[in-house]
PAVO-985085 format. One record per atom (N, C-alpha, C): residue number from 1; residue in one letter; atom name; x, y, z. Coordinates in Angstrom, 3 decimals. Each point is the difference from the previous one (the first is absolute). Layout:
N
NUM,A,CA,X,Y,Z
...
% end
This chain:
79
1,M,N,101.315,95.317,64.346
1,M,CA,1.021,-0.521,-0.903
1,M,C,-0.072,-0.664,-1.171
2,R,N,0.935,0.568,-0.800
2,R,CA,-0.296,-0.397,-1.486
2,R,C,1.039,-1.586,0.182
3,E,N,-0.756,-0.781,-0.862
3,E,CA,0.194,-1.035,-0.222
3,E,C,1.106,-0.324,-1.516
4,I,N,1.272,-0.444,-0.328
4,I,CA,0.522,-0.273,-1.090
4,I,C,0.648,-1.536,0.716
5,Q,N,0.016,-0.094,-2.089
5,Q,CA,0.422,-1.780,-0.167
5,Q,C,1.694,0.248,0.218
6,L,N,0.708,-1.083,0.448
6,L,CA,1.364,0.278,0.384
6,L,C,0.709,0.612,-1.330
7,R,N,-0.590,-0.825,-1.522
7,R,CA,0.656,0.090,-0.847
7,R,C,-0.053,1.735,-0.557
8,D,N,-0.966,0.238,0.419
8,D,CA,-0.180,1.244,-0.341
8,D,C,0.525,1.441,1.001
9,A,N,0.283,-0.099,1.052
9,A,CA,0.331,0.273,1.106
9,A,C,1.384,0.264,-0.298
10,K,N,1.239,-1.087,-0.875
10,K,CA,1.263,0.018,-0.328
10,K,C,0.280,0.620,-0.976
11,A,N,-1.078,0.731,-1.257
11,A,CA,-0.211,0.569,-0.945
11,A,C,-0.048,0.931,0.360
12,T,N,-0.816,0.815,0.646
12,T,CA,-0.349,0.917,0.658
12,T,C,0.117,0.532,1.325
13,L,N,1.662,-0.673,0.474
13,L,CA,0.361,0.270,1.606
13,L,C,0.578,1.603,0.078
14,S,N,0.258,0.886,-1.005
14,S,CA,-0.079,1.155,0.300
14,S,C,-0.977,0.766,0.755
15,A,N,-1.055,-0.560,-0.786
15,A,CA,-1.458,1.168,0.014
15,A,C,-0.757,-1.303,1.363
16,V,N,0.355,-0.642,0.440
16,V,CA,-0.358,-0.915,1.229
16,V,C,0.697,0.759,1.175
17,I,N,1.246,0.043,-0.222
17,I,CA,0.593,0.693,1.271
17,I,C,-0.553,1.769,0.273
18,D,N,-0.263,0.368,-1.119
18,D,CA,-0.257,1.399,-0.035
18,D,C,-1.647,0.211,0.624
19,R,N,-0.658,-0.855,-0.436
19,R,CA,-1.219,-0.468,0.812
19,R,C,0.103,-0.003,1.672
20,A,N,0.576,-0.805,0.072
20,A,CA,0.370,-0.588,1.194
20,A,C,0.561,1.561,1.164
21,K,N,0.953,0.311,-0.585
21,K,CA,0.599,1.991,0.544
21,K,C,-1.273,0.332,0.591
22,Q,N,-0.743,0.133,-1.314
22,Q,CA,-1.268,1.144,0.239
22,Q,C,-1.119,-0.785,0.677
23,G,N,0.421,-0.809,0.371
23,G,CA,-1.164,-0.754,1.392
23,G,C,-0.808,-1.058,-0.600
24,S,N,0.082,-0.213,-1.264
24,S,CA,-0.957,-1.615,-0.168
24,S,C,0.481,-1.057,-0.193
25,P,N,0.363,-0.754,0.983
25,P,CA,0.666,-0.933,0.121
25,P,C,-0.423,-1.506,-1.504
26,S,N,0.182,-0.797,-0.079
26,S,CA,-0.207,-0.727,-1.145
26,S,C,0.323,-1.793,0.216
27,L,N,-1.055,-0.919,0.401
27,L,CA,-0.227,-1.410,-0.382
27,L,C,0.778,-0.027,-0.908
28,I,N,0.885,-1.228,0.274
28,I,CA,0.445,-0.415,-1.357
28,I,C,-0.337,-1.654,0.383
29,T,N,-0.767,-0.269,-1.565
29,T,CA,-0.179,-1.601,-0.021
29,T,C,0.903,-0.876,-0.721
30,R,N,-0.328,-1.149,0.108
30,R,CA,0.706,-1.102,-0.904
30,R,C,-1.177,-0.799,-0.171
31,H,N,-0.421,-0.256,-1.522
31,H,CA,-0.911,-1.080,0.064
31,H,C,-1.163,0.545,0.822
32,G,N,-0.313,1.009,0.151
32,G,CA,-1.592,0.088,0.975
32,G,C,0.241,0.056,1.225
33,R,N,1.033,-0.253,0.769
33,R,CA,0.295,-0.257,1.319
33,R,C,0.900,1.312,0.564
34,P,N,-0.195,0.496,0.937
34,P,CA,0.364,1.203,0.316
34,P,C,1.143,-0.492,0.395
35,E,N,1.671,0.676,-0.218
35,E,CA,1.191,-0.995,0.188
35,E,C,0.612,1.776,1.148
36,A,N,-0.098,1.326,-0.494
36,A,CA,0.904,0.664,0.812
36,A,C,-0.699,1.607,0.153
37,V,N,0.273,1.083,0.607
37,V,CA,-0.296,1.042,-0.108
37,V,C,1.041,1.163,0.157
38,L,N,-0.521,0.625,-0.983
38,L,CA,1.006,0.752,-0.332
38,L,C,-0.522,1.581,0.387
39,L,N,0.734,0.719,1.267
39,L,CA,-0.377,1.093,0.515
39,L,C,1.529,0.942,-0.196
40,S,N,-0.292,1.379,0.767
40,S,CA,1.196,0.734,0.079
40,S,C,0.858,-0.257,1.430
41,F,N,0.998,0.132,-0.452
41,F,CA,1.026,0.110,1.058
41,F,C,-0.036,0.521,1.298
42,A,N,-0.885,1.221,-0.029
42,A,CA,-0.515,0.685,1.209
42,A,C,-1.337,-0.855,0.472
43,E,N,-0.889,-0.427,-0.624
43,E,CA,-1.131,-0.640,0.131
43,E,C,0.517,-0.943,0.939
44,W,N,1.042,-1.039,-0.645
44,W,CA,0.987,-1.272,0.580
44,W,C,-0.042,0.281,1.796
45,Q,N,1.360,1.270,-0.375
45,Q,CA,0.672,0.325,1.491
45,Q,C,-1.097,0.102,0.634
46,R,N,-1.873,1.032,0.047
46,R,CA,-1.412,0.019,0.591
46,R,C,0.371,-0.856,1.046
47,L,N,-0.607,-1.015,-1.105
47,L,CA,-0.259,-1.346,0.076
47,L,C,0.916,-0.816,1.488
48,S,N,1.196,0.152,-0.794
48,S,CA,0.596,-1.145,1.064
48,S,C,0.535,0.959,1.460
49,Q,N,-0.275,0.804,0.259
49,Q,CA,0.276,0.400,1.026
49,Q,C,-1.187,0.243,0.891
50,V,N,-1.228,-0.337,-0.427
50,V,CA,-1.187,-0.747,0.862
50,V,C,0.372,-0.755,1.157
51,P,N,-0.320,-0.121,1.248
51,P,CA,0.695,-1.630,0.838
51,P,C,-1.147,-0.422,0.300
52,S,N,0.226,-1.387,-0.255
52,S,CA,-1.106,-1.310,0.066
52,S,C,-0.491,0.116,1.550
53,F,N,-1.593,-0.574,-0.090
53,F,CA,-0.367,-0.126,1.206
53,F,C,0.386,-0.706,0.304
54,G,N,1.338,-0.620,-0.061
54,G,CA,0.241,-1.216,1.480
54,G,C,0.757,1.286,0.357
55,R,N,1.341,0.491,-0.787
55,R,CA,0.402,1.081,0.710
55,R,C,-0.391,0.716,0.739
56,L,N,-1.127,1.073,-0.220
56,L,CA,-0.960,0.567,1.047
56,L,C,-0.145,-0.050,1.091
57,L,N,-0.723,-1.889,-0.327
57,L,CA,-0.148,-0.709,1.409
57,L,C,1.275,0.013,1.020
58,M,N,0.822,0.020,-0.397
58,M,CA,1.299,-0.386,0.593
58,M,C,0.182,1.175,0.572
59,A,N,0.144,1.281,-0.861
59,A,CA,-0.094,1.242,0.651
59,A,C,-0.851,0.387,0.949
60,A,N,-0.742,-0.425,0.179
60,A,CA,-1.416,0.737,1.286
60,A,C,0.673,-0.452,1.291
61,P,N,-0.331,1.117,0.643
61,P,CA,0.331,0.230,1.557
61,P,C,-1.195,-0.735,0.839
62,V,N,0.829,-1.914,-0.192
62,V,CA,-1.328,-0.492,0.680
62,V,C,0.539,-0.476,1.495
63,E,N,-0.719,-0.021,0.720
63,E,CA,0.422,-0.483,1.400
63,E,C,-0.621,-1.478,0.428
64,P,N,1.326,-0.532,0.921
64,P,CA,-0.508,-1.409,0.164
64,P,C,-1.620,-0.069,0.593
65,D,N,-0.282,0.437,0.725
65,D,CA,-1.487,-0.118,0.447
65,D,C,-1.017,0.591,-1.050
66,D,N,0.425,0.564,-1.408
66,D,CA,-1.071,0.126,-1.109
66,D,C,-0.296,-1.319,-0.996
67,L,N,0.754,-0.971,0.272
67,L,CA,-0.519,-1.311,-0.518
67,L,C,-0.247,-0.761,0.989
68,S,N,0.051,-0.049,1.250
68,S,CA,-0.976,-0.998,1.105
68,S,C,-1.192,-0.248,-0.582
69,P,N,-0.590,-1.168,0.365
69,P,CA,-1.808,0.015,0.257
69,P,C,-0.273,0.709,0.591
70,H,N,-1.442,0.250,-0.742
70,H,CA,-1.013,0.347,0.570
70,H,C,0.041,-0.299,1.567
71,P,N,-0.160,0.525,0.984
71,P,CA,0.283,-0.398,1.816
71,P,C,-1.374,-0.576,0.102
72,G,N,-1.235,0.738,-0.608
72,G,CA,-1.163,-0.903,0.151
72,G,C,-0.927,-1.445,0.002
73,G,N,1.743,-0.314,-1.289
73,G,CA,-0.063,-1.361,-0.619
73,G,C,-1.061,0.570,-1.325
74,L,N,-0.111,-1.396,-0.984
74,L,CA,-1.036,0.694,-1.121
74,L,C,-1.591,-0.131,0.298
75,R,N,0.195,1.794,-0.728
75,R,CA,-1.850,0.322,0.397
75,R,C,-1.043,-1.257,-1.229
76,D,N,-1.298,0.070,0.718
76,D,CA,-0.967,-0.826,-0.448
76,D,C,-0.200,0.996,-1.504
77,A,N,0.026,-1.045,-1.125
77,A,CA,-0.718,0.801,-1.189
77,A,C,-1.621,-0.068,-0.103
78,A,N,-0.703,0.353,0.433
78,A,CA,-1.729,0.226,0.130
78,A,C,-0.150,0.420,-1.250
79,L,N,-0.385,-0.929,-1.040
79,L,CA,-0.615,0.985,-1.144
79,L,C,-1.286,-0.244,0.111
% end
């Protein structure tokens, strides 16, 4: 990922966008600190469709017995 200062990104915005469309996102910094990432719209759409871990867990086919404690109680952790 290419790192570019905000003032340079402003001056060359068209080129920065063209690079993002070609698959090369840019990290935009201000005073040396990361502030934003410019990536293509297609890449943003792809990333926004990835479900969160919480949503994956909520969609899992879990039965009530799956979450009950082990019938034998806690196991001895003999190390």
